C-alpha positions, 0 to 999 in steps of 0.5 A: 390214623391214631388218636395220638396224631391229633392235638388236644380236644377243643370246644367247638361251636355252630358253623357260621354259615349254617344253623348245623353244628358241623363238629358233632353233627352225626355225633348225637348219643356220644358220652362227653368223652367220646365227643371230645376225643372226636372233636379234637381228631376232626377239628384240632384247636391249633388250626380251627377256632371255637366255631369249627372255622379253619384258620385260613377261612377267618376274616383277616382281623380274626385270623390275626387274633387266632394265630397270635393267640395259638402262638402265645399259648404255645410260647407260654407252654414251651417256656413253662416246659423249659422252666421245669426242666431247668429247675429239675436239671440246669443242663436238661434244656442243653440235652434236649436241644442236642437230641432234637436239633443237633443230632438230627442235623449232625450229617449237615453239620459235618458236611457243612464243616468239610464242604466250606473248608474247600473254599477256606483252604484254597487261599492257603494253598495258593499262598504255599504252593505258589508254583501249583496253585495260581493265584487270583489275578496272577499268571504263573509263567512256570506252573507245575500243575495242570491248571485244569485239575486245580480248577476241578477243585471247584467244579468236581466238588459240585458234580459229586454233590449233584450225583449224590442228591439225585442217586441218594434221593432215588435210593431214599425213596426206593430201599428206605430213609434209614438206608439212604442216611447209613449210605451217606454217612459211610461215603462221607467217612471214606471220603474224609479219610481219603481227603486226609490221606490224599498225597502224590509223588508230584504236587500235580499228582496230589492235586488229582488225588485231592479233586477226586477225594472231594468228588467221592465225598461230595456224593455223601454231601449230596445225599445229606439233603434230601435224606435229612429234609425227609427223615427229619420231616417224617420225624424219623428219630422218633416214632415216624408220625406225620401229623401231631400237634407239634408237627402242625406248629413246629414242623418248620422249626424242627427241619431248619433247626436241622439245617441250621447245623450247616451254619454251625459246622461253617463256624467251627471249620473256620475257627479250627483252621485259624487255631491249627494254622496258629499252632503250626506257624509259629503262633502267627497267621502272617506269611510266608507259610511253610508247606509243613504247616499248610499239610498240617493245617489241612490234613488235621482239619479234615481228621477231626470231622472224620471221628464225628462222621464214624460215630454218624454211621454208628448212630444212624445204624443202631438208633435210627431203625424207624427211619423209613416207617412213614415211607413203609406205611405209605407204600403199603397203603398203596400196595407198593413194593420197591420204587414207587413209579406210578407216584413219579408219573403222577408228580409230574402230572399233578405237581409239576409247577411245584417242581419247577418252583423248588428247583428254579428258586433253589438254582436262583439261590445258589447263584446268590450263595456263591456270589456273596463272596463277591463282596468280601473279596472286594472289601478286603482289597480296599481296607487292606491294599497289598494284603496277602495273609489268608488270616484276614480273609479268615476272620472276616469270614468268621464274622460273616458266618456268625451273621449268617448263624443269627439268619438261620435262627431268625428262620426257625423262629418265623418259619412256622408263623402262620402270618409270615411263614415259608413263602413270604419268607423266601420272597422277601429273602430274594428281593432283599438280596436283589436290592443288596446286590443291585445297589453296589452294582450301579455304583461299583466305584463309589462304594470301592472308595475307602470313605464308603467301603463301610457301606459296602461291607454292611451290605455283604453282611446283610445279603448273608443275614437275608439269604439265610433268613430267606430262601437258602432255609426255606428251599431246603424244607419246601423242596420235600414239604410240598410233595407226597411221601412215596416221591419226596426224597427224589423231588428233594434230590432233584430240586437240590440238584438243580440248585447245586447246577446253579453253584456250577453256573456261578462258579463257570460264569464268574471266570469270564466276567469282571467284578462290576459286570458280575454285580450286575449279572447276579441281582437279577436271579433273586428277582427271578427267584422271587418271581418263580416263588410268587407264582409257582410255589404253594405255602404249606405253613400251618398246613396238616401234612396228614391232609396232604397224604389224603389229598395224595390218595384220592389223586392216586386212586383217580378221585381228585375231584372227590377230595374236598379238604384244606390241602387245596384250600387257596391259601395252601396253593400256588397262584399257578394252581389257584388259576388252573382251578385246583381248589375249586372242590374245597368244601369244609363240610363234605370233607368233615363227612369224608374224614368221618367216614374214613375214620370209621373204615380204618377202624373197621379195617383195623378190627379185621386185621387183629382178628386175623392176628396179623401185624400185631406189633404195629397194631399195638403201636398205633392203638385207637383211643378206647373213647373211639373204639367204644363208639364205633363198636356200639354204632357199627352194626346198630342197624345191621348194615354197617352203619351207625344210628346218626349215619342211617338218619343222614342216609334218610336225609339225603336219599343217598349212602355217605360214600356215595 
């Protein structure tokens, strides 16, 4: 634990329920500088008030004032920082955004571009290669392509993603985050080469080559989910720290800012497809489309992200060498090499309901995410009857992506707000999608009339907004955040794979039910997702992940009942966990004493390792503050037993050792 892992020092007053001053208890005899450092370590001022009370323990009105004050101070500091950056260099904020938001999410930008291009290209293929790609609602009497292989475009792509999510999730926890990230980028690059060059002696052969190229590319896409989420959360691009003030206040924003690059990938793909079709189809987007124009359009659209993906391979190989640092630290503390099978067993034992929540909510969300297109297909048919131009669908999709991006950015602004945060954002998003799907479901004919179709359009765009400003953004972060480091990528990959099984369910199910029936079936997955979230998902908004790792170390050592910290505060437990009594050992005073003892123990261990001249490079990187060291040096052997003067006083007062 480094002093740099915590925020600025803050003044602390007495506990409200006792006459003791917890923030400085057993720390008498310190210099003011030492006291200030210890206060900032044990009670950082962004989650504790000046009385040493945790924000979630405050009465409602006091909590509102505290949270709003912390957020206002932080916002002012950030705005001032942006102002100084602009004054020094007007373009420096753009560079900061690129380094901290765009580059960590570059893999998701590229996969979002390619992944959603498949659905965008399908109408072009159906309009151009009519004897091969069957058009919706039209039976091809003399098909030259196997219908099963044409339909496999939707299925095998999703299967490849599922394989990648599970496989790379395990590899990320086994070999490390860096190797998982590097493997993803390499697979995606090779997959893009295959998609760009896919061909066949017949059109059916081309379709088969295209399908298997999608499957291969999908493996890399699937791996991006657990790797981007875990490495972004563990600050892989930077120092690999877990707990900093920046982490506590902006961890969600950091991860969702990377995730929203998927939305920009969709946007750029749609813009590029529109421009390419205009270029190669004589400046018009209207049919009939030549096979040559369609071929050039789709192949160049895949060649463009291949260049960016090749750069991503380079960047991850040479610029992200610290990506696995946090995982390596966790394994070293647990004396584990390779894959942590014990962590896997304990995850199912202690966090099984959480895994059900993250996987089940993701499954329900992907049913909605896939079903959103239902609105578009229906209102376009009403607004432009007998339309055969792919450009109309592409333009409406471009508007929808723009609305989705607003939802993505709203999620980044509110996901770290302690008064709203992850859980409520997810529940509200699910419930809004439920309402926006159920209304047209029971009045389908009414909203299909031309005079009412604008309301249908509004519900379509709002469903996109609340899907991003809700479950689609939140599932990505919580599926990694609620699990311990050694198993984080595996749990995230499994949850994401179950989510993609939801997309596969939708793809199959929609082939067997009518459009009105779809609007009757889909909404209930939103209601189910909201219920699963409310019952089984803990709210990690405002929780210091260092505390979650502390709790995990107690569980792993078989001492779950000895942990008393904020990771088991009712605010950060699910309703199910609270009903099961998971938070019954929460005790701030005991937790304070434990953290003091742990800090001393880690300092003693660090001094022993330095004396043995081991791990010197790491020790220098994570050095203790001189104030902490001076206090521990002065009190370590003051009474000949390794305990300080004030800790010895506590022994005489309580009649036992602090660690008993």
